[in-house]
C-alpha positions as CSV (number, residue, x, y, z in Angstrom):
1,X,144.1,121.2,93.7
2,X,145.5,124.4,92.4
3,X,148.5,125.5,90.9
4,X,150.5,125.9,93.9
5,X,153.2,123.6,96.2
6,X,152.7,125.9,99.2
7,X,149.1,124.3,99.9
8,X,150.3,121.0,100.1
9,X,150.2,119.9,103.8
10,X,153.7,118.3,103.0
11,X,155.3,121.3,102.1
12,X,153.6,123.3,104.9
13,X,154.8,120.9,107.4
14,X,158.3,120.7,106.0
15,X,158.5,124.4,106.0
16,X,157.5,124.6,109.8
17,X,160.1,122.0,110.5
18,X,163.1,123.6,108.5
19,X,162.0,127.1,110.6
20,X,162.2,125.2,114.1
21,X,165.4,123.4,112.9
22,X,166.5,126.8,112.1
23,X,165.9,128.3,115.5
24,X,167.3,125.6,117.4
25,X,170.5,125.8,115.4
26,X,171.2,129.4,116.4
27,X,171.9,128.0,119.7
28,X,174.6,125.1,118.5
29,X,178.2,125.9,119.8
30,X,180.3,127.9,116.7
31,X,182.5,124.9,115.8
32,X,179.4,123.2,114.5
33,X,178.9,125.9,112.1
34,X,180.3,124.4,108.7
35,X,179.3,120.8,109.9
36,X,176.2,119.9,112.3
37,X,174.7,123.5,111.6
38,X,175.1,124.4,108.2
39,X,174.1,120.4,107.2
40,X,171.0,120.3,108.9
41,X,169.5,123.5,107.7
42,X,170.4,122.6,103.9
43,X,169.0,119.2,104.5
44,X,165.6,120.8,105.8
45,X,165.3,123.1,103.7
46,X,165.8,120.9,100.3
47,X,162.9,118.9,101.7
48,X,160.9,122.0,100.8
49,X,162.9,122.8,97.2
50,X,162.4,119.4,96.1
51,X,158.7,119.5,96.9
52,X,158.5,122.9,95.0
53,X,160.3,121.7,92.1
54,X,158.8,118.5,91.6
55,X,155.2,119.9,92.0
56,X,155.9,122.4,89.5
57,X,156.7,119.6,86.9
58,X,153.8,117.4,87.9
59,X,152.5,117.1,84.4
60,X,155.7,114.3,84.0
61,X,155.0,111.7,86.7
62,X,158.4,110.3,86.2
63,X,160.1,113.8,87.8
64,X,157.4,114.6,90.2
65,X,158.1,110.8,91.5
66,X,161.6,111.4,91.3
67,X,161.7,114.8,93.2
68,X,159.4,113.3,96.1
69,X,161.9,110.6,96.5
70,X,164.8,113.2,96.5
71,X,162.4,115.4,99.0
72,X,162.3,111.8,101.2
73,X,165.8,111.4,101.1
74,X,166.5,114.8,102.3
75,X,164.0,114.3,105.2
76,X,165.6,111.4,106.1
77,X,169.2,112.8,106.3
78,X,167.4,116.0,108.6
79,X,166.4,112.8,110.8
80,X,170.0,111.8,110.9
81,X,171.3,114.9,111.5
82,X,168.9,115.7,114.5
83,X,170.0,112.7,115.7
84,X,173.4,113.9,116.2
85,X,172.0,117.0,117.7
86,X,170.8,114.9,120.3
87,X,173.8,112.6,120.8
88,X,175.9,115.8,121.1
89,X,173.6,117.4,123.8
90,X,172.6,120.2,121.5
91,X,168.8,119.6,121.6
92,X,166.6,118.0,124.4
93,X,164.6,114.8,123.7
94,X,161.2,116.9,123.8
95,X,163.0,119.0,120.6
96,X,163.7,116.0,119.2
97,X,160.9,113.9,119.3
98,X,158.5,116.7,118.0
99,X,160.9,117.1,115.1
100,X,161.2,113.4,114.5
101,X,157.4,112.9,114.3
102,X,157.3,115.7,112.0
103,X,159.6,114.1,109.6
104,X,158.1,110.6,110.1
105,X,155.0,112.3,108.7
106,X,156.7,113.9,105.9
107,X,158.1,110.6,104.6
108,X,154.9,109.3,104.8
109,X,153.4,111.8,102.7
110,X,156.1,112.0,100.1
111,X,156.0,108.4,99.8
112,X,152.5,108.2,99.3
113,X,152.7,111.0,96.6
114,X,155.5,109.2,95.0
115,X,153.8,106.0,94.5
116,X,150.3,108.2,93.5
117,X,151.6,111.0,91.0
118,X,148.7,110.9,88.8
119,X,146.5,112.4,91.7
120,X,148.9,115.5,91.2
121,X,148.8,115.9,87.7
122,X,146.9,118.5,86.6
123,X,143.4,118.7,85.0
124,X,143.3,120.2,81.7
125,X,140.9,123.6,81.8
126,X,137.9,123.2,80.2
127,X,135.9,126.2,78.6
């Protein structure tokens, strides 16, 4: 594993999902700008932010675990906002299912990372 969190599959899936959410929310009603639209964008992006922050501090397993569980919490929040978007008729069932499947996958990966932080500790450089 190199030093870049961008190489992690979980980061790539989360980033892609956040990008999809941004595109979907462009069509949300203006009255949702400061509630649903803003909240779902923030939580989806926060998944990525927490992964990056935690990965950069992976030499501290407890901090890494904390950040991965924070990211998982943000993924769950995003999943709930998606439920509201579906209920309000802002997204269709297909978009909802695709994104929910992504966030379920993200959650599984983050849980595994939090349970196994030792797998992510950087290896000492050898000369």
